[in-house]
C-alpha positions in Angstrom: -10.4 -15.9 12.1 -8.5 -13.2 10.1 -8.1 -14.1 6.4 -5.6 -12.2 4.2 -6.2 -12.4 0.4 -3.1 -11.7 -1.6 -0.8 -12.8 1.2 3.0 -12.4 0.8 3.1 -8.8 -0.2 4.5 -5.9 1.9 1.3 -4.8 3.5 0.0 -8.4 4.0 3.2 -9.4 5.7 3.1 -6.4 8.0 -0.5 -7.2 8.9 0.3 -10.8 9.4 3.0 -10.0 11.9 0.7 -7.6 13.8 -2.0 -10.3 14.0 0.6 -12.8 15.2 1.8 -10.4 17.9 -1.7 -10.3 19.3 -2.2 -14.1 19.1 -5.0 -13.9 16.5 -5.9 -16.9 14.3 -4.8 -16.2 10.7 -5.3 -17.8 7.3 -3.1 -16.7 4.5 -4.4 -17.0 1.0 -2.3 -16.8 -2.1 -1.2 -18.8 -5.2 2.3 -19.5 -3.7 3.2 -20.4 -0.1 4.1 -17.6 2.2 7.3 -17.9 4.4 5.7 -16.8 7.7 4.9 -19.3 10.3 3.3 -19.2 13.7 1.2 -21.2 16.1 -2.2 -19.9 14.9 -1.4 -19.5 11.2 -2.4 -21.6 8.1 -2.0 -21.2 4.4 -4.4 -22.0 1.7 -3.7 -21.9 -2.0 -6.2 -19.9 -4.1 -6.3 -17.7 -7.1 -8.0 -14.3 -6.6 -9.8 -14.8 -9.9 -11.3 -18.1 -8.9 -14.3 -17.6 -6.6 -14.7 -21.3 -5.7 -11.2 -21.5 -4.5 -11.5 -18.2 -2.5 -14.7 -19.3 -0.9 -13.2 -22.6 0.3 -10.2 -20.7 1.7 -12.3 -18.1 3.5 -14.8 -20.3 5.3 -15.0 -19.4 9.0 -13.6 -15.9 8.5 -14.5 -13.1 10.8 -12.6 -10.5 8.9 -11.3 -10.8 5.3 -8.6 -8.4 4.1 -7.7 -7.8 0.5 -4.1 -6.6 0.2 -3.3 -7.9 -3.3 -0.9 -6.2 -5.7 -1.2 -6.9 -9.4 1.4 -6.6 -12.2 2.0 -2.8 -12.7 0.2 -2.8 -16.1 -3.0 -0.8 -16.8 -4.3 -3.6 -19.1 -3.9 -6.2 -16.5 -5.6 -4.0 -13.9 -8.5 -3.3 -16.2 -9.1 -7.0 -16.9 -8.5 -8.4 -13.4 -9.3 -5.9 -10.7 -13.1 -5.8 -11.3 -13.2 -9.6 -11.2 -11.2 -9.7 -8.0 -13.4 -7.1 -6.4 -16.6 -8.9 -7.4 -15.2 -12.0 -5.8 -14.3 -10.1 -2.7 -17.9 -8.7 -2.4 -19.4 -12.1 -3.0 -17.3 -13.5 -0.1 -18.6 -10.8 2.2 -22.2 -11.7 1.3 -21.7 -15.5 1.6 -19.5 -15.7 4.7 -20.9 -12.7 6.5 -17.3 -11.6 7.3 -16.3 -7.9 7.5 -14.3 -6.8 4.5 -11.2 -4.4 4.5 -9.6 -3.5 1.2 -6.2 -1.9 1.1 -6.2 0.7 -1.7 -4.0 3.5 -3.1 -4.6 7.1 -4.0 -4.7 6.9 -7.8 -8.4 7.8 -8.0 -7.8 11.2 -6.6 -5.6 12.3 -9.5 -3.8 15.6 -9.2 -5.0 17.3 -6.0 -4.3 21.0 -5.1 -4.0 20.6 -1.3 -4.1 17.7 1.1 -5.6 14.3 0.0 -8.4 13.4 2.4 -11.0 10.7 2.6 -13.6 12.9 1.1 -11.4 14.3 -1.7 -13.4 14.0 -5.0 -12.3 11.4 -7.5 -10.5 13.0 -10.5 -8.1 10.4 -12.0 -5.3 11.5 -14.3 -4.4 7.9 -15.3 -6.0 4.7 -16.7 -5.0 2.9 -13.4 -6.8 5.6 -11.5 -9.9 5.0 -13.5 -9.7 1.3 -12.5 -9.3 2.2 -8.9 -12.5 4.3 -9.0 -14.4 1.5 -10.6 -13.5 -1.1 -7.9 -13.8 1.4 -5.0 -17.3 2.3 -6.2 -18.2 -1.4 -6.6 -17.4 -2.0 -2.9 -18.9 1.1 -1.4 -22.1 0.8 -3.5 -22.7 -2.5 -1.8 -22.0 -0.9 1.6 -24.6 1.8 0.8 -27.1 -0.9 -0.2 -26.5 -2.6 3.1 -25.5 -6.0 1.6 -22.0 -6.1 3.2 -19.9 -4.5 5.9 -16.7 -3.1 4.4 -14.1 -0.4 4.6 -11.3 0.9 2.4 -7.9 1.6 3.8 -5.6 3.8 1.7 -1.9 4.4 1.9 0.5 6.8 0.2 3.7 5.6 -1.6 5.4 3.0 0.5 8.8 2.8 2.2 10.2 0.1 4.5 9.5 -2.9 2.3 11.4 -6.1 2.9 12.1 -6.8 -0.7 13.2 -3.2 -1.5 10.5 -3.0 -4.2 9.3 0.5 -3.3 10.9 3.3 -5.3 12.2 5.3 -2.2 13.7 2.1 -0.7 15.2 1.0 -4.0 16.8 4.2 -5.5 17.4 6.3 -2.4 17.9 4.2 0.7 19.5 1.2 -1.0 21.7 3.4 -3.1 23.0 5.3 -0.1 23.5 2.1 1.7 25.8 1.1 -1.1 27.5 4.5 -1.2 26.0 5.3 -4.6 24.3 8.4 -5.9 20.5 8.4 -5.2 17.8 9.0 -7.7 14.7 11.1 -7.3 11.7 10.9 -9.6 10.3 14.4 -10.4 11.0 17.7 -8.8 12.8 17.5 -5.4 11.3 20.7 -4.2 7.7 19.4 -4.3 6.0 17.9 -1.2 5.7 14.2 -0.9 4.6 11.6 1.7 5.7 8.0 2.2 3.7 5.5 4.3 5.9 3.3 6.5 5.0 -0.4 5.9 4.9 -1.4 9.6 2.4 1.4 10.2 0.2 0.1 7.4 0.1 -3.3 9.2 -0.8 -1.7 12.5 -3.4 0.5 10.9 -5.1 -2.5 9.2 -4.9 -4.4 12.4 -6.8 -1.6 14.3 -9.5 -1.5 11.6 -9.9 -5.2 11.9 -10.3 -5.0 15.7 -12.9 -2.2 15.6 -16.2 -3.0 13.9 -17.3 0.6 14.5 -14.7 1.6 11.8 -16.7 -0.3 9.1 -18.4 1.2 6.1 -16.1 4.1 5.5 -12.8 5.1 4.0 -9.6 5.5 6.1 -6.2 7.0 5.2 -3.6 4.9 7.0 -1.3 6.7 9.4 1.4 8.5 7.5 3.9 11.2 8.6 3.3 14.7 7.1 4.5 15.6 3.6 7.8 17.4 3.2 9.9 18.5 0.2 11.7 15.7 -1.6 15.1 17.3 -1.0 14.5 16.9 2.8 14.0 13.1 2.3 17.3 13.0 0.4 19.2 15.0 3.1 17.7 12.9 5.9 18.6 9.6 4.2 22.1 10.8 3.4 22.7 11.9 7.0 21.4 8.6 8.3 23.8 6.6 6.0 26.7 9.0 6.5 27.0 10.0 2.9 26.7 13.3 0.9 23.2 14.1 -0.3 24.0 13.5 -3.9 21.1 12.6 -6.2 20.1 12.4 -9.9 16.7 13.9 -10.8 14.7 11.7 -13.2 12.3 13.7 -15.5 9.4 12.3 -17.4 11.3 11.8 -20.6 14.0 9.8 -18.8 11.3 7.7 -17.1 9.7 7.0 -20.5 13.1 6.1 -22.0 13.8 3.7 -19.1 10.4 2.3 -19.6 11.2 1.1 -23.1 13.3 -1.6 -21.5 11.2 -2.2 -18.4 7.5 -2.6 -18.5 7.1 -1.8 -14.8 8.9 1.5 -15.2 6.7 2.3 -18.3 3.7 1.7 -16.1 4.9 4.6 -13.8 5.0 7.1 -16.7 1.3 8.0 -16.5 1.7 8.5 -12.7 4.5 11.1 -13.2 2.1 13.9 -12.1 2.5 12.6 -8.6 6.2 13.6 -8.7 6.2 17.0 -10.4 3.4 18.4 -8.2 2.8 18.4 -4.5 1.6 15.0 -3.1 0.1 15.7 0.3 -1.5 12.7 1.9 -3.5 13.5 5.1 -4.2 10.8 7.7 -5.5 13.0 10.5 -8.9 11.2 10.6 -7.2 7.9 11.5 -4.7 9.4 13.9 -7.4 11.2 15.9 -9.8 8.2 15.9 -7.2 5.7 17.1 -4.9 8.1 18.9 -2.1 6.9 16.7 1.1 8.7 15.9 2.8 7.7 12.6 6.4 6.7 12.7 8.6 9.7 11.9 10.8 9.6 8.8 13.8 9.9 11.0 12.9 6.8 12.9 11.7 4.8 9.9 14.8 5.5 7.8 17.0 4.7 10.8 15.3 1.3 11.1 15.7 0.7 7.4 19.4 1.6 7.5 19.9 -1.0 10.3 18.1 -3.6 8.3 20.0 -2.9 5.2 23.4 -3.1 6.9 22.5 -6.3 8.8 21.4 -8.0 5.5 24.6 -7.1 3.8 22.9 -5.1 1.0 
């Protein structure tokens, strides 16, 4: 049985559909019901901060995935993530299930060159410091031989169903509505975006291959390219002019005065005014997997947006 903690989010939903496509038995675990149904799927209510509830929901699991996303606030992360990770580790010890944690790249900080699985941790943010703490908690248990666990990391997302990702929201959705796009930071700097369906496929492959345990994997992501290229590609796909408004750090901070989520992004601004080059070649070679091209991914998104009437 494949158990997904933090079900209902973008990565969790992509993983759920991938598991359903392969007729796997799935248990979704979250505080609120998830609107995905299937023959071999069940839902259990549990709070990630409550170990007793998690243990009851995870009984009989072969693989447990942690795909949760918390409120984008460094204080919430600092208070809750270590508790969630400790519960996750305890589940691995008590159930004997393999553990797979979906992570981000904040712990790397500002990297001069490609971000790889062995890139040293050098956080430039409070949220990055939290990510180091919880990643070390998990991998220290792996080194001690108490659990079997892996970390899967993705770049910034695109292709979300709820249009929560920044590229989806302020570029693709704006062009779909014939509006001017926005771009955070410097559009000449390199950037990557991980396509959500590829994240689901990548997590599925890790879950199917126990030999992938006890290490870090960067999920399959197309190569980085300058931000202006994303803008031009998106504009061409939607049949509009590549008009955009560049958002600098001060503007982001000013917006953040009225929106706490935006304010949480201010300390991450270094990702947008420097090159952001996420390398997933290890995964691609190990699983013979080619990430979805930006051309194909954006085209799929454009068809989804038009069909939904957005």
